[in-house]
C-alpha positions as CSV (number, residue, x, y, z in Angstrom):
1,X,71.7,101.5,17.1
2,X,71.4,101.5,20.9
3,X,74.2,99.8,22.9
4,X,72.6,96.6,24.4
5,X,75.8,95.5,26.2
6,X,74.6,96.5,29.6
7,X,70.9,96.1,29.0
8,X,69.7,92.9,30.8
9,X,66.1,93.0,29.5
10,X,65.0,89.9,27.6
11,X,64.8,91.8,24.3
12,X,68.3,93.1,24.5
13,X,69.5,89.7,25.6
14,X,68.0,88.1,22.5
15,X,69.5,90.7,20.2
16,X,72.9,90.1,21.7
17,X,72.7,86.3,21.8
18,X,71.3,86.0,18.2
19,X,74.1,88.1,16.7
20,X,75.7,86.0,13.9
21,X,79.3,85.7,12.8
22,X,80.9,83.4,10.3
23,X,83.7,81.0,11.2
24,X,84.5,77.3,11.7
25,X,82.0,75.2,13.6
26,X,82.9,71.8,15.2
27,X,81.1,68.6,14.4
28,X,80.8,67.7,18.1
29,X,79.1,69.3,21.1
30,X,80.5,68.5,24.5
31,X,82.1,65.3,23.2
32,X,79.1,64.1,21.3
33,X,79.3,63.8,17.5
34,X,76.5,65.5,15.6
35,X,75.8,63.9,12.2
36,X,74.7,65.9,9.2
37,X,70.9,66.4,9.3
38,X,70.9,66.4,13.2
39,X,71.2,68.8,16.1
40,X,72.0,68.6,19.7
41,X,71.0,70.8,22.7
42,X,73.2,70.4,25.8
43,X,74.6,72.5,28.6
44,X,74.6,76.1,27.4
45,X,74.9,75.4,23.7
46,X,73.1,74.2,20.6
47,X,74.7,72.7,17.5
48,X,72.9,72.1,14.2
49,X,74.4,70.5,11.1
50,X,72.7,70.4,7.7
51,X,74.1,69.8,4.3
52,X,76.3,72.8,3.4
53,X,75.8,74.6,6.7
54,X,76.6,74.2,10.4
55,X,75.4,76.5,13.2
56,X,76.7,76.7,16.7
57,X,75.2,78.8,19.5
58,X,76.8,79.0,22.9
59,X,75.3,81.2,25.6
60,X,77.2,84.4,26.0
61,X,79.1,83.9,22.7
62,X,76.4,84.4,20.1
63,X,75.9,82.4,16.9
64,X,78.7,81.0,14.7
65,X,77.8,79.9,11.1
66,X,80.0,77.8,8.9
67,X,78.5,78.1,5.4
68,X,80.3,75.6,3.2
69,X,77.8,75.8,0.3
70,X,76.4,79.2,-0.8
71,X,73.3,77.3,-2.2
72,X,72.5,76.4,1.5
73,X,72.0,80.1,2.5
74,X,68.2,79.7,2.4
75,X,68.5,76.7,4.6
76,X,70.8,78.6,7.0
77,X,68.3,81.5,7.3
78,X,65.4,79.1,7.8
79,X,67.1,77.4,10.8
80,X,68.4,80.7,12.2
81,X,64.8,81.9,12.3
82,X,63.5,78.5,13.6
83,X,65.1,75.9,15.8
84,X,68.2,78.0,16.5
85,X,66.2,81.0,17.6
86,X,63.9,78.8,19.7
87,X,66.9,77.1,21.4
88,X,68.5,80.5,22.2
89,X,65.3,81.6,23.8
90,X,65.0,78.5,25.9
91,X,68.6,78.7,27.0
92,X,68.1,82.2,28.1
93,X,65.1,81.5,30.4
94,X,62.4,82.4,27.9
95,X,59.5,80.3,26.7
96,X,59.4,79.7,22.9
97,X,55.8,78.9,21.9
98,X,54.8,77.5,18.5
99,X,52.5,80.4,17.6
100,X,52.0,83.5,15.5
101,X,50.6,86.6,17.0
102,X,49.0,90.0,16.3
103,X,48.5,93.2,18.4
104,X,45.0,94.0,19.6
105,X,44.3,96.8,22.0
106,X,47.9,97.2,23.0
107,X,48.3,93.5,23.8
108,X,49.5,90.4,21.9
109,X,47.1,87.6,21.0
110,X,48.7,84.4,19.8
111,X,47.5,81.8,17.4
112,X,48.7,78.3,18.3
113,X,48.2,74.9,16.8
114,X,50.2,72.1,15.0
115,X,52.0,72.7,11.7
116,X,49.4,73.3,9.0
117,X,46.8,74.7,11.3
118,X,46.9,78.1,9.7
119,X,48.8,80.2,12.2
120,X,50.7,82.3,9.6
121,X,47.7,82.5,7.3
122,X,45.4,83.7,10.1
123,X,48.0,86.3,11.2
124,X,48.4,87.5,7.6
125,X,44.7,87.7,7.0
126,X,44.3,89.8,10.1
127,X,47.2,92.0,9.0
128,X,45.3,92.7,5.9
129,X,42.4,94.0,8.1
130,X,44.7,96.4,9.9
131,X,46.2,94.3,12.8
132,X,49.9,94.5,13.3
133,X,52.1,91.4,13.3
134,X,53.9,90.6,16.6
135,X,55.5,87.3,15.6
136,X,55.2,84.5,13.0
137,X,55.4,80.8,13.9
138,X,57.6,81.2,17.0
139,X,56.4,83.5,19.8
140,X,59.0,84.2,22.5
141,X,57.5,84.8,25.9
142,X,59.0,86.3,29.0
143,X,57.0,84.5,31.8
144,X,58.3,86.9,34.4
145,X,56.0,89.4,32.8
146,X,54.6,92.5,34.5
147,X,52.4,92.6,37.5
148,X,48.7,93.4,37.0
149,X,47.7,94.5,40.5
150,X,44.0,94.3,39.6
151,X,44.1,90.5,39.5
152,X,41.2,90.3,37.1
153,X,39.4,87.1,36.2
154,X,39.0,87.1,32.4
155,X,36.2,85.5,30.4
156,X,38.1,82.2,29.9
157,X,38.5,81.8,33.7
158,X,42.2,82.6,33.8
159,X,43.6,84.4,36.8
160,X,45.5,87.5,35.7
161,X,48.3,87.9,38.2
162,X,51.3,88.8,36.1
163,X,50.9,89.2,32.4
164,X,53.5,87.3,30.4
165,X,55.3,89.6,27.9
166,X,55.9,88.8,24.2
167,X,59.0,89.8,22.4
168,X,58.7,91.2,18.9
169,X,59.4,88.4,16.4
170,X,62.3,88.7,13.9
171,X,60.9,86.2,11.4
172,X,59.5,87.5,8.2
173,X,55.9,86.3,7.5
174,X,56.0,83.2,5.3
175,X,53.1,81.7,3.4
176,X,52.4,78.8,1.1
177,X,51.1,79.8,-2.4
178,X,47.5,79.0,-1.6
179,X,47.7,81.1,1.5
180,X,49.1,84.0,-0.5
181,X,46.0,83.8,-2.8
182,X,43.6,83.6,0.2
183,X,45.1,86.6,2.0
184,X,45.7,88.8,-1.0
185,X,49.4,89.3,-0.1
186,X,52.1,89.2,-2.7
187,X,54.9,86.8,-2.1
188,X,58.5,88.0,-2.7
189,X,61.3,85.5,-2.7
190,X,61.0,81.8,-1.9
191,X,62.3,80.8,1.6
192,X,64.4,77.8,0.4
193,X,64.3,75.3,-2.4
194,X,63.5,72.5,0.0
195,X,60.8,74.6,1.8
196,X,58.8,76.3,-0.8
197,X,57.0,78.9,1.2
198,X,57.3,82.6,0.1
199,X,58.2,85.6,2.2
200,X,55.1,87.8,2.4
201,X,56.6,90.8,4.3
202,X,59.9,92.7,4.0
203,X,60.7,92.5,7.8
204,X,59.6,90.7,10.9
205,X,57.4,92.1,13.6
206,X,55.4,95.3,12.9
207,X,56.0,96.0,16.7
208,X,59.3,97.2,18.1
209,X,58.7,96.7,21.8
210,X,57.4,93.9,24.1
211,X,53.7,93.5,24.6
212,X,51.7,91.8,27.3
213,X,50.2,88.5,26.1
214,X,46.4,88.8,26.6
215,X,45.3,85.5,25.1
216,X,46.0,82.5,22.9
217,X,43.6,81.2,20.2
218,X,44.1,77.6,19.4
219,X,43.3,76.9,15.7
220,X,41.3,73.9,14.5
221,X,39.7,72.6,11.3
222,X,36.0,72.0,11.1
223,X,32.9,72.3,9.0
224,X,31.9,75.8,10.1
225,X,33.7,78.7,11.6
226,X,33.3,79.0,15.3
227,X,35.0,80.8,18.3
228,X,34.7,79.7,21.9
229,X,36.4,80.0,25.2
230,X,38.4,77.0,26.5
231,X,38.0,76.5,30.2
232,X,39.6,74.5,33.1
233,X,42.2,71.8,32.4
234,X,41.2,71.7,28.7
235,X,43.2,74.9,28.4
236,X,46.4,73.0,29.2
237,X,45.7,70.2,26.7
238,X,44.9,72.8,24.0
239,X,48.4,74.3,24.3
240,X,50.2,71.0,24.3
241,X,52.0,70.8,21.0
242,X,54.6,68.2,19.9
243,X,56.9,70.9,18.4
244,X,60.7,71.3,18.6
245,X,60.2,74.6,20.6
246,X,58.3,72.7,23.3
247,X,60.9,69.9,23.3
248,X,63.8,72.4,23.6
249,X,62.2,74.2,26.5
250,X,61.5,71.0,28.3
251,X,65.1,69.8,27.7
252,X,66.7,73.0,29.1
253,X,64.5,72.8,32.2
254,X,64.8,69.0,32.7
255,X,61.1,68.6,32.4
256,X,59.5,65.2,31.9
257,X,55.9,65.2,30.5
258,X,54.5,66.1,33.9
259,X,56.9,69.0,34.1
260,X,56.0,70.1,30.6
261,X,52.3,70.2,31.4
262,X,53.0,72.1,34.6
263,X,54.9,74.7,32.5
264,X,52.0,75.0,30.1
265,X,49.6,75.3,33.0
266,X,51.6,78.3,34.3
267,X,50.9,79.9,30.9
268,X,47.3,78.8,30.6
269,X,46.5,80.1,34.1
270,X,47.6,83.6,33.2
271,X,46.1,84.3,29.8
272,X,42.7,83.7,28.1
273,X,42.5,80.6,25.9
274,X,40.1,80.2,23.1
275,X,39.5,77.8,20.2
276,X,38.8,79.0,16.7
277,X,37.5,76.5,14.2
278,X,37.8,77.3,10.5
279,X,36.8,75.4,7.3
280,X,39.5,74.3,4.9
281,X,37.4,75.6,1.9
282,X,39.2,78.7,0.6
283,X,35.8,80.1,-0.5
284,X,34.9,80.4,3.2
285,X,38.2,82.0,4.3
286,X,37.0,85.6,4.3
287,X,33.9,84.6,6.2
288,X,35.9,82.8,8.8
289,X,38.4,85.7,9.3
290,X,35.6,88.2,9.6
291,X,34.0,86.1,12.4
292,X,37.4,85.8,14.1
293,X,38.2,89.5,13.8
294,X,34.8,90.4,15.2
295,X,35.2,88.1,18.2
296,X,38.8,89.3,18.9
297,X,37.5,92.9,18.9
298,X,34.9,91.9,21.5
299,X,37.3,90.1,23.7
300,X,40.4,92.2,23.5
301,X,40.0,95.6,21.8
302,X,38.6,97.3,24.9
């Protein structure tokens, strides 16, 4: 394995900062008691306490896990891949976005939306059609990105000045039983007894290097499948999601709601934003994904 100790790139930083060791974890953070079932983000640290497991992250010191109950290992892994990973990203100057993503034409395209919108199911369905998974459920973005000197105006009206870069996700793809049936993927082990999704892949991202983020598709539910560009200020509203990753990023940067929207505008102004509407009817799932795959190829494959 390569030595990341002197590598200051976002990917190497996240690999260092998410390294896990086992040991005692305090029940307070910076003098504030954290009760079981709660977490606290403050200063340069994040403390999470759940029944049977406590997790502490402190910037520059990695992650410490105190596993008091072996039966809580699934819960531990769930939080390490979720709110802990998101907090580490935020504390290290990266943007954690509640989204899954696939690779299209050498770029990442994210799928955003509230819990239950079908982000993982959509990514899994596209994987079955040959697209590679970039991330599941949490997409970590380096907003510094890379400069695109062309400054192209894309079809959704976003100014392409510097392309944000997406880090490969470490989460294994997780699906509910009905989503496994729709996608044709075989579930392996259950994620946790209190979170009965199944792992649908053996590893996280199918990608091993950062990719430029070309667009975000916001998922919605409707009567018929449809795909359309989102324009103007509606792009910012479409990305506004009441998720812990959004709250963590806002907390780290001291953003109120106006600051949060300004942060989302910085993202919306640099990538294409679309809305994909899909029916809930499982019988129309393949039809919906076929339409989506066709439109994604038109917009991004070239």
